[in-house]
C-alpha positions as CSV (number, residue, x, y, z in Angstrom):
1,X,-38.6,46.5,-30.1
2,X,-40.8,49.5,-30.3
3,X,-43.9,49.5,-32.5
4,X,-46.1,52.5,-33.4
5,X,-49.6,52.3,-34.8
6,X,-51.5,55.2,-36.1
7,X,-55.2,55.5,-36.5
8,X,-57.9,58.1,-37.1
9,X,-57.3,59.0,-40.7
10,X,-60.1,59.1,-43.3
11,X,-62.0,61.3,-45.7
12,X,-63.2,64.7,-44.5
13,X,-64.6,67.8,-46.2
14,X,-62.7,71.1,-46.2
15,X,-63.2,72.8,-42.9
16,X,-63.7,69.6,-41.0
17,X,-61.8,68.0,-38.2
18,X,-60.0,64.7,-37.5
19,X,-58.1,63.4,-34.6
20,X,-55.1,61.1,-35.2
21,X,-53.8,58.7,-32.6
22,X,-50.6,56.8,-32.3
23,X,-50.2,54.0,-29.8
24,X,-46.8,52.8,-28.8
25,X,-45.8,49.3,-27.6
26,X,-42.6,47.8,-26.4
27,X,-39.8,49.4,-24.5
28,X,-40.2,53.2,-24.9
29,X,-38.1,54.2,-21.9
30,X,-36.0,57.2,-22.8
31,X,-38.3,59.0,-25.2
32,X,-37.0,62.5,-25.9
33,X,-39.3,63.5,-28.8
34,X,-42.5,62.5,-30.4
35,X,-43.7,64.0,-33.7
36,X,-46.1,63.8,-36.6
37,X,-44.9,64.0,-40.2
38,X,-46.8,63.9,-43.4
39,X,-46.1,63.0,-47.0
40,X,-48.3,64.1,-49.9
41,X,-48.1,62.5,-53.3
42,X,-45.0,63.6,-55.2
43,X,-43.7,65.6,-52.2
44,X,-41.1,65.1,-49.5
45,X,-42.0,64.0,-46.0
46,X,-42.4,67.1,-43.8
47,X,-42.6,67.7,-40.1
48,X,-46.1,68.7,-39.0
49,X,-45.8,69.0,-35.2
50,X,-43.5,67.8,-32.4
51,X,-43.7,67.5,-28.6
52,X,-40.8,66.9,-26.3
53,X,-40.7,64.8,-23.1
54,X,-41.2,68.1,-21.3
55,X,-44.3,68.9,-23.3
56,X,-42.8,71.7,-25.3
57,X,-44.5,71.8,-28.7
58,X,-43.6,73.1,-32.2
59,X,-45.6,73.3,-35.4
60,X,-45.1,73.8,-39.1
61,X,-46.2,77.3,-40.1
62,X,-48.8,75.8,-42.4
63,X,-50.7,74.2,-39.5
64,X,-50.2,76.7,-36.7
65,X,-53.5,77.6,-35.1
66,X,-55.3,74.7,-36.7
67,X,-53.5,71.5,-35.4
68,X,-52.7,70.6,-31.8
69,X,-50.3,67.9,-30.7
70,X,-50.7,66.2,-27.3
71,X,-49.8,63.0,-25.5
72,X,-51.2,60.8,-22.8
73,X,-48.3,58.9,-21.2
74,X,-50.5,56.6,-19.2
75,X,-52.2,55.5,-22.4
76,X,-48.9,55.5,-24.4
77,X,-50.7,57.6,-27.0
78,X,-49.7,60.5,-29.1
79,X,-52.5,62.7,-30.6
80,X,-52.9,65.2,-33.4
81,X,-56.1,67.2,-33.4
82,X,-56.6,68.7,-36.8
83,X,-59.2,71.4,-37.3
84,X,-60.1,73.6,-40.3
85,X,-58.7,71.1,-42.6
86,X,-57.8,72.1,-46.1
87,X,-57.3,70.1,-49.3
88,X,-53.5,70.7,-49.0
89,X,-53.5,68.8,-45.8
90,X,-54.2,65.6,-47.8
91,X,-51.3,63.2,-47.1
92,X,-50.2,60.1,-45.3
93,X,-49.5,61.0,-41.7
94,X,-46.8,59.2,-39.8
95,X,-46.0,59.3,-36.1
96,X,-42.4,59.0,-34.9
97,X,-40.7,58.6,-31.5
98,X,-37.1,59.4,-30.8
99,X,-35.9,57.0,-28.1
100,X,-32.3,57.2,-27.0
101,X,-31.1,58.6,-30.3
102,X,-33.0,56.1,-32.4
103,X,-36.1,57.0,-34.5
104,X,-39.1,54.7,-34.7
105,X,-41.8,55.2,-37.3
106,X,-45.4,54.0,-37.7
107,X,-46.7,52.8,-41.1
108,X,-48.9,55.9,-41.5
109,X,-52.6,56.7,-41.8
110,X,-54.2,58.4,-44.9
111,X,-55.9,61.7,-44.5
112,X,-57.9,63.0,-47.5
113,X,-59.5,66.4,-47.4
114,X,-62.0,66.7,-50.3
115,X,-65.5,67.8,-51.1
């Protein structure tokens, strides 16, 4: 069984930075895609950034130039570096791994951007 655990969320002022981490455990052989999603109150969950097994990346237009997704396979960790944060980035952030056509999700970490 695969488990994902996010950390690094918190309260930050507009313009600030946070780095989210997602550590995986269990049998993760065959990962094809890793991604970060977010869900704000009253809104649908949306894709923020994704990284393939070959390290190709993609980003939502709303975060391009501000967020960077990366991974450290040796540490089994997925990262999301978030800079120039805005109040509209406030949401619960979830990491997900697609492993052999099955999606696994973490329980999320809250990010609040407010002065």
